[in-house]
C-alpha positions as a printed Julia matrix, in Angstrom:
240×3 Matrix{Float64}:
 -34.28  -159.92  -152.01
 -33.0   -163.2   -150.55
 -30.12  -164.11  -152.86
 -26.67  -164.61  -151.2
 -24.21  -161.65  -151.08
 -21.82  -161.59  -153.99
 -18.13  -160.48  -153.76
 -16.16  -159.01  -156.62
 -12.43  -158.43  -156.35
 -10.36  -156.25  -158.61
  -7.04  -157.59  -159.72
  -4.32  -156.7   -162.14
  -2.47  -159.99  -162.55
  -3.13  -163.54  -163.41
  -1.7   -164.55  -160.08
  -3.89  -162.11  -158.22
  -6.96  -163.39  -160.09
  -6.16  -167.03  -159.22
  -5.6   -166.13  -155.54
  -8.91  -164.19  -155.47
 -10.79  -167.28  -156.88
  -9.04  -169.56  -154.42
 -10.08  -167.3   -151.63
 -13.69  -167.38  -152.56
 -14.3   -164.4   -154.87
 -17.46  -164.73  -156.9
 -16.36  -162.46  -159.7
 -13.18  -160.78  -160.85
 -12.64  -157.21  -162.21
  -9.63  -157.46  -164.32
  -7.57  -154.3   -164.83
  -4.11  -153.13  -165.22
  -2.55  -150.27  -163.13
  -4.92  -150.25  -160.18
  -2.85  -147.62  -158.54
  -4.6   -145.13  -160.82
  -8.04  -146.74  -160.62
  -7.5   -149.4   -163.27
  -7.1   -149.26  -167.0
  -7.86  -151.78  -169.83
  -6.04  -154.89  -169.32
  -4.16  -156.32  -172.35
  -5.8   -159.02  -174.47
  -2.86  -161.43  -173.49
  -3.69  -161.01  -169.7
  -7.47  -161.35  -170.34
  -6.98  -164.54  -172.4
  -4.6   -166.02  -169.92
  -6.92  -165.13  -166.97
  -9.99  -166.51  -168.74
  -8.12  -169.87  -169.42
  -7.27  -170.32  -165.78
 -10.38  -169.09  -163.96
 -13.77  -170.68  -163.5
 -15.59  -167.62  -162.13
 -16.85  -164.61  -164.06
 -14.41  -161.98  -165.35
 -15.47  -158.36  -165.97
 -12.87  -156.6   -168.05
 -12.22  -152.84  -167.46
 -12.61  -150.61  -170.54
 -10.71  -147.47  -169.68
  -8.03  -146.16  -172.15
  -6.1   -144.08  -169.64
  -6.13  -142.74  -166.16
  -7.38  -139.26  -165.19
 -10.8   -137.92  -165.99
 -13.61  -139.68  -167.76
 -14.13  -137.44  -170.72
 -12.69  -138.96  -173.83
 -11.71  -137.72  -177.34
 -13.06  -139.39  -180.5
 -10.02  -141.46  -180.77
 -10.2   -142.69  -177.27
 -14.01  -143.48  -177.68
 -13.13  -145.49  -180.73
 -10.55  -147.35  -178.75
 -13.13  -148.18  -176.14
 -15.46  -149.6   -178.79
 -12.56  -151.89  -180.01
 -11.69  -152.85  -176.41
 -15.15  -154.07  -175.92
 -15.14  -156.22  -179.13
 -11.86  -157.62  -178.16
 -13.07  -158.4   -174.5
 -15.97  -160.32  -175.98
 -13.63  -162.29  -178.25
 -11.35  -163.14  -175.27
 -14.23  -164.66  -173.29
 -15.04  -161.77  -170.83
 -18.24  -162.21  -168.92
 -18.8   -158.47  -168.66
 -17.23  -155.06  -169.21
 -16.72  -152.07  -166.83
 -16.72  -148.47  -168.14
 -17.81  -144.96  -167.59
 -18.0   -141.72  -169.61
 -18.91  -138.21  -168.41
 -19.47  -134.98  -170.16
 -17.48  -131.77  -169.52
 -20.26  -130.65  -167.17
 -19.95  -133.79  -165.08
 -22.97  -135.49  -166.27
 -23.24  -139.14  -167.5
 -22.61  -139.06  -171.29
 -25.79  -140.91  -171.99
 -25.31  -141.16  -175.81
 -21.87  -142.51  -175.59
 -22.5   -144.83  -172.72
 -25.67  -146.25  -174.5
 -23.56  -146.84  -177.6
 -20.93  -148.92  -175.62
 -23.69  -150.86  -173.88
 -25.07  -151.82  -177.36
 -21.7   -153.04  -178.55
 -21.21  -155.08  -175.4
 -24.47  -156.91  -175.71
 -25.21  -159.56  -174.63
 -22.55  -158.96  -171.96
 -23.63  -156.92  -168.95
 -22.05  -153.48  -168.27
 -20.98  -151.93  -165.02
 -20.67  -148.23  -164.93
 -17.53  -147.73  -162.7
 -16.65  -145.27  -160.08
 -16.38  -142.35  -162.62
 -20.14  -142.25  -161.35
 -18.84  -140.68  -158.12
 -17.61  -137.68  -160.01
 -20.92  -136.77  -161.37
 -22.33  -133.45  -160.22
 -25.71  -135.01  -159.36
 -25.69  -138.68  -158.34
 -29.44  -139.11  -158.53
 -29.54  -137.7   -162.05
 -26.42  -139.81  -163.03
 -28.4   -142.87  -161.6
 -31.24  -142.18  -163.92
 -28.96  -141.69  -166.85
 -27.06  -144.93  -166.29
 -30.3   -146.84  -165.94
 -31.41  -145.26  -169.25
 -28.23  -146.36  -170.89
 -29.0   -150.0   -170.39
 -26.1   -150.75  -168.02
 -26.84  -153.43  -165.37
 -24.63  -152.2   -162.52
 -23.09  -149.12  -161.07
 -19.86  -149.46  -158.84
 -19.92  -146.54  -156.46
 -18.86  -145.17  -153.06
 -21.77  -142.92  -152.9
 -19.63  -139.96  -153.86
 -17.51  -140.3   -150.73
 -13.95  -141.4   -150.26
 -15.09  -144.88  -149.08
 -18.15  -147.0   -149.17
 -18.46  -146.76  -145.41
 -18.37  -142.93  -145.45
 -20.91  -142.94  -148.34
 -23.19  -145.47  -146.93
 -26.14  -143.2   -146.31
 -26.06  -142.08  -149.95
 -25.49  -145.74  -151.13
 -28.66  -146.77  -149.23
 -30.57  -143.84  -150.92
 -29.33  -144.98  -154.41
 -30.27  -148.57  -153.78
 -33.64  -147.44  -152.65
 -34.1   -145.33  -155.68
 -32.72  -147.94  -158.15
 -35.03  -150.64  -156.83
 -34.97  -153.56  -159.35
 -33.83  -151.33  -162.33
 -30.08  -151.61  -161.75
 -27.69  -153.17  -159.26
 -25.66  -150.75  -156.97
 -22.33  -152.3   -156.02
 -20.61  -150.46  -153.11
 -16.81  -150.18  -153.56
 -13.86  -148.36  -152.08
 -12.19  -149.02  -148.73
 -14.18  -152.28  -148.11
 -12.47  -154.75  -145.87
 -13.38  -157.58  -143.44
 -13.67  -155.09  -140.56
 -16.44  -152.93  -142.08
 -18.15  -155.06  -144.81
 -20.83  -156.28  -142.37
 -21.71  -152.55  -141.43
 -21.79  -151.51  -145.02
 -24.14  -154.35  -145.89
 -26.33  -153.5   -142.95
 -26.39  -149.78  -143.65
 -26.9   -149.93  -147.49
 -28.94  -153.22  -147.98
 -26.68  -153.9   -150.96
 -26.17  -157.49  -152.24
 -22.97  -157.15  -154.26
 -19.74  -155.68  -153.05
 -16.47  -154.79  -154.53
 -12.97  -154.61  -153.06
  -9.29  -154.43  -154.17
  -8.12  -154.84  -150.68
  -5.63  -152.06  -150.98
  -5.94  -151.31  -147.32
  -4.56  -154.68  -146.58
  -2.12  -155.13  -149.43
  -0.7   -152.38  -151.56
  -1.57  -152.58  -155.39
   1.28  -154.44  -157.09
   2.03  -156.63  -154.06
   3.24  -160.15  -155.02
   2.22  -161.63  -151.61
  -0.43  -163.76  -153.41
  -0.95  -166.18  -150.48
  -1.77  -163.15  -148.15
  -4.03  -161.8   -150.75
  -5.86  -165.06  -151.0
  -6.21  -165.17  -147.23
  -7.64  -161.69  -147.11
 -10.15  -162.46  -149.85
 -11.13  -165.58  -147.93
 -11.77  -163.55  -144.81
 -14.1   -161.22  -146.79
 -15.86  -164.14  -148.36
 -16.36  -165.89  -145.14
 -17.61  -162.76  -143.36
 -20.14  -162.19  -146.22
 -21.24  -165.81  -145.99
 -21.86  -165.5   -142.29
 -24.17  -162.5   -142.67
 -25.68  -163.45  -146.05
 -29.58  -163.39  -146.09
 -29.58  -166.6   -148.04
 -27.89  -168.22  -144.99
 -30.81  -167.73  -142.63
 -33.1   -169.32  -145.18
 -30.98  -172.36  -145.64
 -30.12  -172.77  -141.95
């Protein structure tokens, strides 16, 4: 694969999203309350962000923090959230559902993927809580989702890089594996080298705490990540 590397940045405010775009992010994951892993953003935030950004916005679909097993009422809320995200101009949605025995809930996930069409779906880091990641990979592929955001079951993408490489090899062209968790300018090159991934996700929480209003600094940190990826991008060697 020779396409350039892609950088997705998770944000929880309009100002953060604008700073990420100025810094060179290729895509935004829009959430609220990133301190608990991110939940569904309000329609007001999504509309405002869509009106100001030019890059793609993937909207989180998660009704609450905590585990990834949902009641019938919560599942219905997720269905409504996806419809609302499409109406607000989102370019994709991010979600994940597990069963009580820590497997991907294939039936419910497939149902949400159908509602999201034609928007792409990313299965978020709930994937990392699955009991068997290889089986979870097969199930997410069967659901019709296009991406999986994962740290390889580890606390960080760097620690999980061996498993991430195995998942990417197993996925081949069927689904995109997006490493995330603890990615920063100091390690993104090593993670890219070890995993052979082509898309990367960061919230930069190791550089700035979630909720920080230092948007200029956030922009600078995103720029450092984007510039580092550009330097090592496989597309660079082709064009040089």
